[in-house]
C-alpha positions as CSV (number, residue, x, y, z in Angstrom):
1,M,68.6,152.5,119.2
2,G,65.6,154.1,120.0
3,S,64.1,151.6,122.4
4,E,64.9,151.4,125.9
5,L,67.0,148.4,125.5
6,G,68.4,149.6,122.3
7,S,69.5,152.9,123.9
8,L,70.9,151.2,127.0
9,V,72.9,148.9,124.5
10,A,74.5,152.0,122.6
11,T,75.3,153.7,125.9
12,K,77.2,150.8,127.0
13,L,79.1,150.6,123.5
14,E,80.2,153.8,123.5
15,A,82.1,153.1,126.7
16,E,83.7,150.2,125.1
17,P,87.3,150.5,124.0
18,W,87.3,148.1,121.3
19,V,84.3,150.4,119.7
20,G,85.2,152.6,116.9
21,A,82.4,154.3,115.2
22,L,78.6,153.4,116.1
23,V,75.6,154.0,114.0
24,G,72.1,153.3,114.8
25,I,68.4,153.0,113.3
26,D,65.0,152.9,114.9
27,V,61.4,154.7,114.5
28,D,62.0,156.3,117.9
29,P,65.1,158.9,118.8
30,P,67.6,157.2,121.5
31,R,66.1,157.5,124.8
32,R,69.6,158.3,126.2
33,R,72.0,161.0,125.5
34,L,74.8,159.6,123.2
35,H,77.8,161.0,122.4
36,K,79.4,159.5,119.6
37,A,76.8,157.3,117.9
38,E,75.3,158.5,114.6
39,F,71.4,157.7,114.5
40,H,69.0,157.5,111.3
41,L,65.2,157.9,112.0
42,L,63.6,155.2,109.9
43,Q,60.6,153.2,109.4
44,P,61.2,149.4,109.0
45,S,59.2,149.4,105.8
46,Q,62.1,151.9,104.3
47,R,64.2,148.9,103.3
48,D,66.1,150.7,100.6
49,R,67.1,153.4,103.0
50,I,68.1,150.9,105.8
51,V,70.1,149.0,103.3
52,D,71.7,152.1,102.1
53,V,72.5,153.1,105.5
54,V,74.1,149.8,106.6
55,T,76.1,149.3,103.6
56,A,77.7,152.9,103.3
57,F,78.7,152.4,107.2
58,N,79.9,148.8,106.1
59,P,80.1,147.6,110.3
60,H,82.3,144.8,111.2
61,V,79.6,144.0,114.0
62,L,75.5,144.2,113.4
63,I,73.4,144.0,116.4
64,N,69.8,143.4,115.4
65,L,67.7,144.4,118.3
66,S,64.5,145.3,115.7
67,V,62.0,142.6,117.3
68,W,58.7,144.4,118.7
69,E,57.1,142.5,121.5
70,P,53.3,142.5,121.1
71,D,51.6,145.1,123.1
72,A,55.0,146.3,124.4
73,R,55.5,149.4,121.9
74,A,53.0,148.2,119.3
75,S,49.8,145.8,118.8
76,L,50.0,142.2,117.5
77,S,49.5,143.2,114.2
78,H,52.1,145.8,114.1
79,A,54.6,143.8,116.1
80,R,54.3,141.4,113.5
81,Q,54.8,143.7,110.6
82,F,57.4,145.7,112.1
83,T,59.5,142.8,112.9
84,F,59.3,141.2,109.6
85,D,60.2,144.5,107.7
86,A,63.2,145.2,109.9
87,T,64.4,141.6,109.7
88,T,63.9,141.6,105.8
89,A,66.1,145.0,105.9
90,V,68.6,144.6,108.2
91,V,69.6,141.1,107.6
92,G,69.6,141.6,104.0
93,A,71.9,144.5,104.5
94,A,74.0,142.5,106.5
95,A,74.5,140.2,103.3
96,E,76.0,143.2,101.3
97,C,78.6,144.4,104.0
98,P,82.1,143.1,102.9
99,A,83.6,143.9,106.2
100,L,80.9,142.3,108.3
101,E,82.3,139.5,110.7
102,S,79.7,139.0,113.0
103,M,75.9,139.5,113.8
104,V,74.2,139.6,117.2
105,V,70.6,138.9,117.1
106,R,68.1,139.7,120.2
107,S,65.7,136.6,120.4
108,G,64.2,135.1,123.7
109,I,63.4,132.1,125.6
110,E,59.9,132.1,124.1
111,V,61.4,130.3,121.0
112,Y,61.4,127.1,123.1
113,G,57.7,127.0,123.5
114,R,55.5,125.5,126.4
115,G,54.1,122.6,124.6
116,R,52.9,119.4,126.2
117,N,56.3,117.8,125.8
118,A,58.4,120.8,126.1
119,P,61.3,120.9,128.6
120,T,60.6,122.8,131.8
121,R,64.2,124.5,131.8
122,P,65.4,124.0,128.2
123,T,69.2,124.5,127.5
124,E,70.2,126.3,123.9
125,A,70.5,122.5,122.5
126,A,66.4,122.1,123.0
127,P,64.5,122.4,119.8
128,L,62.8,125.6,118.8
129,Q,59.1,124.9,119.1
130,P,57.4,128.2,119.7
131,T,53.6,128.1,120.8
132,S,52.9,132.1,120.8
133,E,53.1,134.8,118.1
134,F,56.1,136.3,119.7
135,G,58.1,133.0,120.1
136,R,57.2,132.7,116.1
137,L,58.3,136.1,115.6
138,L,61.6,135.6,117.4
139,A,62.3,132.0,115.6
140,H,61.8,133.9,112.4
141,V,64.4,136.4,113.0
142,E,66.6,133.5,114.3
143,R,66.4,131.7,111.1
144,S,66.8,134.5,108.7
145,A,70.2,135.6,110.8
146,R,71.5,131.8,110.3
147,D,70.6,131.8,106.7
148,V,72.6,134.8,106.1
149,G,75.5,133.9,108.1
150,K,75.9,130.7,106.5
151,R,75.6,132.3,103.0
152,V,78.1,135.1,103.6
153,G,80.3,133.2,106.4
154,I,79.9,135.3,109.4
155,A,79.3,134.5,113.1
156,V,75.7,134.7,114.2
157,G,75.0,134.7,118.0
158,N,71.3,134.6,119.2
159,V,70.8,136.2,122.5
160,R,67.8,134.4,124.1
161,L,66.5,136.7,126.7
162,A,63.9,136.0,129.5
163,S,61.3,138.7,129.7
164,V,63.3,142.0,130.0
165,I,61.7,144.2,132.9
166,G,63.2,147.6,133.5
167,K,62.1,150.9,134.9
168,H,61.6,152.6,131.3
169,V,61.0,149.3,129.4
170,P,57.6,148.8,127.8
171,S,57.2,145.3,129.2
172,P,53.4,143.9,128.9
173,L,54.2,141.7,131.9
174,G,55.6,144.5,133.9
175,R,52.6,146.4,133.5
176,V,50.2,143.5,134.4
177,L,52.2,143.2,137.7
178,R,51.9,146.6,138.3
179,Q,48.2,146.6,138.4
180,P,46.3,147.0,142.0
181,V,44.7,143.6,141.0
182,V,47.0,141.0,139.5
183,P,45.2,137.8,137.9
184,F,46.9,134.6,138.2
185,S,46.1,130.8,137.3
186,L,44.3,129.2,140.1
187,L,45.3,125.7,138.5
188,A,48.6,126.2,137.4
189,D,50.8,129.4,138.7
190,A,53.5,128.2,137.3
191,P,57.3,129.6,137.9
192,F,59.0,131.9,135.4
193,A,62.2,134.0,135.1
194,V,63.1,137.3,134.1
195,V,66.0,139.4,133.5
196,E,66.8,143.0,134.3
197,D,67.4,145.4,131.3
198,G,71.1,146.4,132.2
199,D,72.0,142.5,132.7
200,A,70.1,142.2,129.1
201,A,72.2,145.0,127.9
202,R,75.4,143.7,129.2
203,A,74.9,140.3,127.6
204,I,74.2,141.6,124.2
205,V,77.4,143.8,124.1
206,A,79.4,140.9,125.5
207,A,78.2,139.0,122.4
208,A,79.2,141.5,120.3
209,Q,82.6,141.9,121.7
210,R,83.4,138.0,121.7
211,R,81.8,137.7,118.1
212,L,79.3,135.1,119.6
213,D,78.6,132.4,117.3
214,E,75.6,130.2,118.7
215,P,72.8,130.8,120.7
216,V,73.0,131.6,124.6
217,N,70.2,131.7,127.0
218,V,70.4,135.1,129.3
219,V,68.2,134.5,132.5
220,A,68.2,135.9,136.0
221,P,68.8,133.3,138.6
222,G,65.8,132.2,140.7
223,A,62.2,131.8,139.7
224,I,58.7,133.4,140.8
225,T,55.2,132.8,140.2
226,T,52.6,135.7,139.4
227,M,51.0,135.1,142.7
228,Q,54.1,135.4,144.6
229,A,55.2,138.5,142.5
230,A,51.9,140.3,143.4
231,L,52.5,139.6,146.9
232,R,55.9,140.9,147.0
233,G,54.5,144.2,145.4
234,K,51.5,144.4,148.0
235,R,48.9,143.8,144.8
236,V,45.8,141.7,145.3
237,P,46.1,138.6,143.3
238,M,43.1,137.5,141.9
239,P,42.4,133.9,141.4
240,L,41.1,132.8,137.7
241,L,40.2,129.6,136.1
242,G,40.2,129.4,132.5
243,P,37.1,130.6,131.1
244,E,37.7,133.8,133.5
245,W,40.9,134.7,131.5
246,A,38.9,136.2,128.6
247,L,37.1,138.7,130.8
248,A,40.3,139.6,132.6
249,R,42.1,140.3,129.7
250,R,39.5,142.4,128.3
251,I,39.6,144.6,131.7
252,S,43.5,144.6,131.7
253,H,43.4,145.8,128.4
254,A,40.9,148.8,129.2
255,M,43.0,149.7,132.2
256,G,46.1,150.0,130.0
257,A,47.7,146.7,130.5
258,P,47.2,144.5,127.6
259,I,48.1,140.8,128.4
260,P,49.4,139.4,125.2
261,E,49.1,135.7,124.2
262,H,52.9,134.9,125.3
263,V,52.0,136.5,128.8
264,V,49.2,134.6,129.3
265,E,51.2,131.6,128.3
266,Q,53.8,132.5,130.7
267,M,51.5,133.2,133.8
268,H,49.7,129.9,133.1
269,R,52.7,127.3,132.2
270,G,55.5,129.2,133.1
271,R,58.8,130.2,131.4
272,L,62.1,129.2,132.5
273,A,65.5,128.3,130.8
274,D,69.1,127.1,131.8
275,G,71.3,130.2,131.6
276,G,74.2,128.2,132.9
277,R,76.4,128.8,129.8
278,A,76.1,132.8,129.8
279,H,79.4,133.0,131.9
280,D,81.3,130.6,129.7
281,L,80.2,132.2,126.2
282,L,79.9,135.8,127.5
283,G,82.2,136.3,130.4
284,M,79.0,137.5,132.4
285,S,76.2,136.3,134.3
286,P,73.1,138.5,135.3
287,R,73.7,140.4,138.5
288,L,70.1,140.8,139.8
289,T,68.0,137.8,140.5
290,T,64.4,137.2,139.3
291,P,62.9,138.0,142.6
292,E,65.4,141.2,142.8
293,V,64.1,142.4,139.5
294,I,60.7,142.0,140.5
295,D,61.4,143.6,143.7
296,H,62.8,146.6,141.7
297,L,59.9,146.7,139.3
298,Y,57.5,147.5,142.6
299,A,60.1,150.2,144.0
300,W,59.9,152.4,140.9
301,E,57.5,155.3,141.1
302,S,54.3,155.5,138.7
303,V,54.0,159.2,139.2
304,V,56.7,161.7,139.8
305,R,55.4,164.3,142.1
306,V,56.7,167.8,141.5
307,G,56.2,170.6,144.1
308,R,54.3,173.6,143.2
309,V,56.5,176.3,141.4
310,R,56.8,179.6,142.8
311,E,56.5,182.5,140.7
312,V,58.9,185.3,141.0
313,A,58.1,188.7,139.3
């Protein structure tokens, strides 16, 4: 509930008439003002405390957004540890809640991977063959939730999001695209899709309301390449060949925009998915197209300028 996406989901849940009491957990406090939700500041490693909070509340629906994208809010090693710890605690707590009917899991289209034989635009029926650390983390979260769901007999819905972009979302892809100079692969500037954070939150709320019991891809319509995105944002696209990427990653990291493995993979090999079933399963489709999300990314001010404050005696 403390992440940008978690806070947004909580805000939308508070406005839903079917939602009664609401409890959230995170390592950071919520980023939005909440009026009904109860919040607990806990570390992922505090498994016993998390289990106590969840089981005492005994929810009907559990939404697990505790996935740390590498180089978003945490480094790769911390993202891996936080995600494993949180998954163990939250999913384990779900197994001990007698009132629980449904669990919704935040996942991503990285689970399909971009291997040599992977489909370019996978459907939900495609096998999970992640080829990045983030994809493997997401697949682990899905497996853990599925195993508990089968054991206790509850619905488990996996919401597989494209890269989430939003005004305050700590997105590694978003940071790279907002740099003055944006690297792109000269030999394979492949298309990818994204999804706006508001659309991602709407999908998660809809999955909870409908007790989703299968995976669903949530992907904004359309696609874009890295070079096209840079040109739309009036950035300088910098073509790179294979060996030059190592240097570009080090420079970008020094400038505050790390390029993790899954983002490099996305910029090299693309990242698309078939989101055609989202409307049938969730009753909603993303409102913004991929190019529109990218345009919004470049429209956001990097620095908010405040005029001089006049002192009055």
